[in-house]
N, C-alpha and C positions, 0 to 999 in steps of 0.2 A: 467440441465441448466448449462451453462458456462458463467462466468463473467470474464471480463478482464479490468484491470485498469492500466493506467499510473499514478502513484501516485505523480509524480513530486518530484524528489530527491531534498532535501534542498540545496545541493551543486549547483544544476542548478538554483534554485530560487535565491539564494544569489549571484551567479555569473552573472546573467542576469536579474536583477530587472526591467530594462527598458521594457522587454517583457511583464511584468505583471502590468504595471502602471495603466491599466484600470480595474483591478480586485479589488473587495472588499477586504480590508485587512483581514477580518475574513476568507475568502475563501483561503487565503494563509497561514494561521496558521496551523501548522502540527497537533496539538491536535484536532482542529476542523475538519480538513480533515479526520483524522483517525477515529474519532467518527462517522462521516457520512458514511464512508466506512463500518465500522463494523455494523452499524445500518442496512444498506442495505443488507449486507451478512446475518445477523440474520433473517431479514424478508424474503429474497428470498431462503435461504438454497441451494445454488448452489452445484452441484456435482464437478465442477472444477472451480478454481479461478486462474487467472494468473495476477501477478503484474509485471510491468516494473518500472525501476528506484528505486529499493528498496535499501536503504543504509544498511550496515551491522548492525548498531545500531538499526535501525527501525526493521529490520528482527528479531534479537535476543531478543529484549526487548518487542516487541509488537506483530508482526504478528505470529511468531512461537508459543509463549505460548497461545495467544488468539485463534488461529485457531486449535491448538491441543485440546483445550477445546471443540470445536465443532466437534471433531472426525476427523479432516482433516489430511491427510498424506502429508508430504512435499517433494519437490524436488527442489533444488536450485543450481545455479551456484556459484562457489567459487570466487567471485570478490568483489571489494568494492561496486560497483553498481551492483545489482543483478537482475536477473529475477527469480522470485519465483513462483512455481506452487504448489498448494494445491489441493488435491482431496480426495474423499471418495468412 
């Protein structure tokens, strides 16, 4: 199974709040979004996961350690906003 998510980089959310005026505030909260993403990953156990709009802080403090725990291997671009690919 392959999962792909555009996780909405916080820099884009903060810089273009008018685009998200109709969204529930909880759905825009990073900790809530991250919890829901990880819950789905844990339930589905995909072989490949692709994330778009991953900020470096999110990558190194959340995705990398948490997905390593699931036995996922990483491949990522070295930019401030990343595309991160995890697979097993």
